C-alpha positions as CSV (number, residue, x, y, z in Angstrom):
1,X,103.4,109.0,144.6
2,X,103.0,106.0,147.0
3,X,103.3,102.5,145.3
4,X,105.9,100.6,147.3
5,X,109.3,99.6,146.5
6,X,108.6,96.9,144.0
7,X,106.3,98.8,141.7
8,X,108.7,101.9,141.8
9,X,111.9,99.8,140.9
10,X,110.0,98.0,138.1
11,X,108.9,101.3,136.8
12,X,112.4,102.7,137.1
13,X,113.8,99.7,135.2
14,X,111.3,100.0,132.4
15,X,112.5,103.7,132.2
16,X,116.1,102.8,131.7
17,X,115.2,100.1,129.3
18,X,114.7,96.8,130.9
19,X,110.8,96.2,131.3
20,X,110.2,93.7,134.1
21,X,106.3,93.7,133.8
22,X,103.6,94.8,136.4
23,X,104.0,94.1,140.2
24,X,102.0,91.3,141.7
25,X,98.9,92.0,143.7
26,X,98.3,93.7,146.1
27,X,100.8,96.2,144.4
28,X,99.6,98.3,141.5
29,X,101.8,99.5,138.6
30,X,102.9,103.0,138.7
31,X,100.5,105.3,136.6
32,X,101.7,106.8,133.3
33,X,101.7,110.2,135.0
34,X,103.8,109.2,137.9
35,X,106.2,107.2,135.4
36,X,106.8,110.4,133.3
37,X,107.7,112.2,136.7
38,X,110.1,109.5,137.4
39,X,111.6,109.8,134.0
40,X,112.1,113.5,134.6
41,X,113.8,112.9,137.8
42,X,115.9,110.2,136.5
43,X,117.2,112.4,133.6
44,X,119.2,114.3,136.4
45,X,121.1,111.1,137.2
46,X,123.5,108.9,135.2
47,X,120.9,106.1,134.7
48,X,119.5,107.4,131.6
49,X,122.9,107.9,129.8
50,X,123.2,105.5,126.8
51,X,126.5,104.0,128.1
52,X,124.7,103.0,131.3
53,X,121.7,101.6,129.5
54,X,124.1,99.2,127.8
55,X,125.6,98.1,131.1
56,X,122.1,97.4,132.4
57,X,121.1,95.4,129.3
58,X,124.4,93.4,129.3
59,X,123.9,92.4,133.0
60,X,120.4,91.3,132.4
61,X,121.4,89.0,129.5
C-alpha cells in the first residue's frame, strides 16, 4: 500500500467515523481493499472503541 500520508490519514479518519473526503490531486484515494486492510489493523488499537469514536466526533464539532 503506497498512497502517501494525506490519503492514508483521510482513510483512517473515515474508518473511525469522521469522513474527510478524497485527497486532492496528485494523490488518489485509498482503495476499498486497502481500506478494509486498514480497518482490520486498526481493530487492534483503541481507535475503533466506541468511547474513543465519541471523543473524535466531539473534537471535530
